[in-house]
Structure formats: C-alpha cells, structure tokens
FIMI-727343 format. One record per residue: x, y, z of N, C-alpha, C, O, CB in turn. Coordinates in steps of 0.1 Angstrom, whole numbers, plus 5000, padded with zeros to 4 digits. Glycine has a CB too. Layout:
XYZXYZXYZXYZXYZ
...
END
This chain:
485346004750485446144752485246194757485846304758485246204749
484146144769483246284773484646284790484446364799480746254777
485746174788486246204802487546314799488146384807486846044811
487646284782488646404780488646544786489446624790488646444767
487146544785486246684784486446804799486446924800484246634782
486846624813486046694824487346764832487446824843485146564835
488246744823489346844830489546964823490447044826490846774831
488647004813488547174810488147234820489147284825487447224800
487447254824486847344837487947374844488447494845485947274848
488447234851489447264865490347364857490847464862490447104873
490647314843492047404832491647554832492347644836491947344812
490347564825490047744827489847804841490247924841488547794819
489247744854489747754866491547794868491947914869489347614871
492047714869493347744864494047854869494647904879493247774851
493547904848493948004841492948174845493148284841493947944825
492048134852491548264860492048264871491848374877490248284862
492848174877493448254893494648274887495248374891493648164909
495148204880497048264880496548374871496248434882498748144869
495948494860495748554856494748634860494248714853495848524849
494348604879493948754886495148764899495048844908492148744893
496148644898496748714910497848864902497848934891497948554921
498748854919499248994918500648954911501148844909499349084934
501149064907502049064894503548974906503448954918502449284886
504448954899505648894907506149034912505949134905506948794896
506849054924507149214932508949144927509649044928506549264956
509049334920510449344914511249414919511249534917510549374902
511649374925512349444939513449584929514049674935513549284952
513449564918514749674916512949784903512649844893517049564902
512649744911510949864902510949934912511549884921509049784899
510150094918509550074930508250074933507450044942510050144937
508350144919506650114919505849984918504749974923506150174908
506549874909506149694918506249634935505649544941507249564911
507549734942506949704956506449764961505849704969507449684964
506049924962504949984964503449954965502749974975505150034958
503149884949502549814950501849644960500949604966502949834944
503549594954503749484963502849484984502549384991505549504962
502649604985502549695002501049575005500749485013501849965000
500249634993498649584992498749424993498249355002497749624975
499449384982499349224985499949194997499449105004500049134976
500749245000501249185008500549225026501049155035502649215004
499649325028499049345037497849235036497649165046498749485039
497049205024496249105024496448995028495548935034495949095017
497848935022498448875025498448745038498048635042499048945023
499248885042499248825060500948775052501548685045497548655067
501348955063502848925060503948815073503948835085503549085059
504748705065505648675072506748735074507148815065505948585068
507248715084508348775089509748805081510148925079508548705098
510348705077511148705060510148785047510648885042511348515054
509048755043508348875038509549015041510649045037506548895048
508249065055508449255056510749265060511649345061506949345079
510549155060512249235052512749195044513949185045513349235058
512449185036512249235018512349325020513249405020510949215008
511149345024510549495010510549605022510649715017508149484998
510349625037510749705043512149785049512749705056510349675047
512849905048513549915046514349885065513849885076513550035036
515949885059515649765076516549865085517049815095516649545076
516750005083516650095087515050105097514850085109516850165077
514550115090513450155096511950055103510950095110513050225085
512349895099511449815105512049795116511249825125511049705098
513149755121513449725137512749795149512549725159514749755140
512349925149512250035157510750035150510150125157513450165155
509849995141508350045146507649905135507049915125507750255141
507949815141507049615144506349625143505549575136506749495155
506149705149503649655160503449755156502249765155502949655182
504249905150503250005139502549945132501349955131503750105130
503549865125504149825110502749685106502349635095506549745112
502349655118501749515115500049585117499049535113502349375128
500149705126498849725128498649845119497549895120498449745144
499749925106499249925099498249895086497249935080499649925101
499749765086498749645071497849605078497049545070499449485063
497449595087495949575092495149645092494149595096495749545101
495049785090494449875081494149915064493349975058494849945085
495049875063495249875046494849735042495049725030496849915040
494349605050494549465047492849455038492149355034494849355065
492749505038490749455029491049655017490449755020487949475053
491949635008492249734998493049584989493649494993493249885004
492649624979493449544968494249594948494749644938492149424967
494049584949494849634933494949744930494249784921494349604921
496049874937496249984937496949954929497749864927496450054947
496250134918496750154904497750254906497550314916495650204894
498750274900499850314900499350454893498850464882501150224894
499550554903499450714897501150724891501550724880499150864912
501550734901503150864901504150724905504050624912503151064920
505350784896506450734905507750904904508250944894507250544896
508150984920508451124910510151024925510250944934507051384913
511251134916511951034920513651184918513851214906511650854909
514551264930515351354929516751284916516451164915515851384947
517451294910517951274912519351254921520151154921517651284906
519451384932519851384937519951294950521051304956519851454935
519151214954519151124955518650964956518350914945519351154959
518550894968517950754962516550704968516250584968518850634966
515750824973514450834977513350804964513150854953514350964984
512850724971511850774955510050764961509850694971512150614938
509250834956508050934962506550824952506150874942508351184954
505850704956504550674940503850644947503650554955504650554928
502850784942501450754948500450624939500650584927500450914948
499550594946498650514945497650534950497350544962498850434947
496950524935494450464945494350384944495350324940492450504940
493650344946492150234952491150254954490550344960492150184964
490650144945489450214951488350164959488750044962488850254941
487550174964486650194981485650134973485650144961486050374991
484750044983483749974985482550134980483050244985483749885003
481150164970480550254968481450324959481650434964480050324980
481950324953482850404946483550474945484150504934482750434943
483750524956484550554962486750614957487150564947484050434970
487350674963488550564956489750654968489350754974488950594932
491150594971491750674982493150644969493150584958491750595002
494250744979495550764972496150724987495850754999495950924963
496950644979497850724991499650694982500150654972497750615012
499750754996501950734990503150704999503350725011502650904984
503850654991504950514997506150614992506050674981504850304986
507750655004508650605004509250535002509250435009508850605007
510250564988511150374990512350434990512350544985511050224975
513150394993515250414997515950284987515850154985515850355023
516750404981517550204977518550184975519450264970517150104965
518649994981519349974992520549874973520249814962518149855011
521949934979522849884966522049704965521349654956525149884971
522449694972522449524963521249504973521549394978524149384964
519849574978518949494976517349494969516349434969519049464986
517849614961517249724952516149794960516449754971516649664937
514949864962514049974964513749894980514049774979512750014952
513149944994512449895001511950035004512350145001513049805010
510049955016509650065016510150165031510650105040508250045013
509850305031510450355042509550405051509350425063511350435039
508750435038507250505048506150515038506250535026507450675056
504950505047503750475033502650545049502550525061503250215025
501950645038500750705049499750715034500350705023501150915061
497950735037496750705034496150775041496750845050496450595034
494550795040493950775045493450695060492650605062493950775039
494050775070493750695083495150575089495250485097492050585078
495850635081496850545081498550585077498950625067496350465072
499350555093500950615083501550485092501250415101502050825087
502350495084504250395087505550455083506150485072504450235075
505850465093505650495105505650625111506050715105506350435110
505050645123503850765122505150845127505950815135502050755135
505051005118506151085116506351195132507351255138505851175100
504451205136505051245154504851375158505151425169506651245157
504051455146503051605142503151685151501951695154501551595140
503851765158503151805169501951875163501851875150504051905179
500951955174500352015176498651985162498751905153501452135177
497752045163496552045156496952045141497752135136495552175159
496351905133496551955116495252015113494152045118496951825104
496252035095494352145090493252035093493351915096494052195066
491652145092490452045093489952185088490652285089489851945108
488252165082487552235078486152205086485952095090487652225064
485352275088483752285103483352345089483752375078483652435123
481952325099480352405092480752595094481252635105478452355106
480452655085480352835092479952825108479152745113478652945083
480552915115480052945126477952975122477453015112481253085131
477452925132475953065128475753185129476653265128474753065133
475153195131474853375131474453385145473553305148473353455119
474953475156474153555166473553565170473753685172473853615166
472153525178470653515184470853625192471753675197470153365192
469753635193469353745204469753725217470153795226467953765204
469253555218468853515234470653405240471053365251466853375234
471053405228472453365230471753215242472453135248473853525239
END
C-alpha cells in the first residue's frame, strides 16, 4: 500500500509545474504573441523561434540589437495584458503589458505587431523602461524632469 502512494508527490509536482508554465503561443492572438516575448526572453531564444515571433521585414536588419533587448527583459516574467489597440484601416496592433518589479514596482511595455496573411501576428517593435527594439533613432534630447533651480545667493 505504501509503494502505491509514492507516486503522489511526483504527480503533484508535475501538475504544479504544468500549471505554472507559460500559456501556449497562439500566432493569431496579438496579446498571446506580445506576452510570449517575455517567455522567449527568459527561456533564451533559438534562431528558429525568433523567426516565428518577429516581423521578417524588421528582424534581419536588427538581430544583434534584438538579442541585447531580450537580455534587458530576461528577468521579467508573467506580463499582465492591459490593452490591445487596433485600427480598422491597418494590419497593425499595439499591445500594452504590465509587469511586476521587485519591491512592488510596476513597468509598462508596449508592443507593436503586424499581421501577416499566412503567419499571423509578428512583433515589429517593443519598448519599455530602459529598452526599445528596434531603436527608432530619435534626434535631440528627450523630455526630462529635474529639481527647480536653487535661489540666487549674494556670493555666487
């Protein structure tokens, strides 16, 4: 009787691992593809997998920058889907995701996807705190904030 119950902890462990694993990628659901970006970054992408999730027009131009961007988000997991915004006039969609950070912080990432007829949704661009792929090459300084200037003194 005791030997029959020895498999119970192993079965429970397997069920726990299966229940915690990332959902299956659905190339026809832009939210699923955007969320898979973070699973891909954490697991370490294979070249074939990059080709199944990223826009084939953008990927060949920026492969090294993509690997750097994936490294930047590799420790982030389990994004929460906030919104999927699309326009009826285009084959593009923007997906916003939120991720929990250590210390009760939260980061919001945006992912732009293009719909390809036979392949489904593909990532063409993403950005979040400290990361953007592909880099849009903005010109000039960005917006920033700073402390107000100190009041003038007589002795400068």
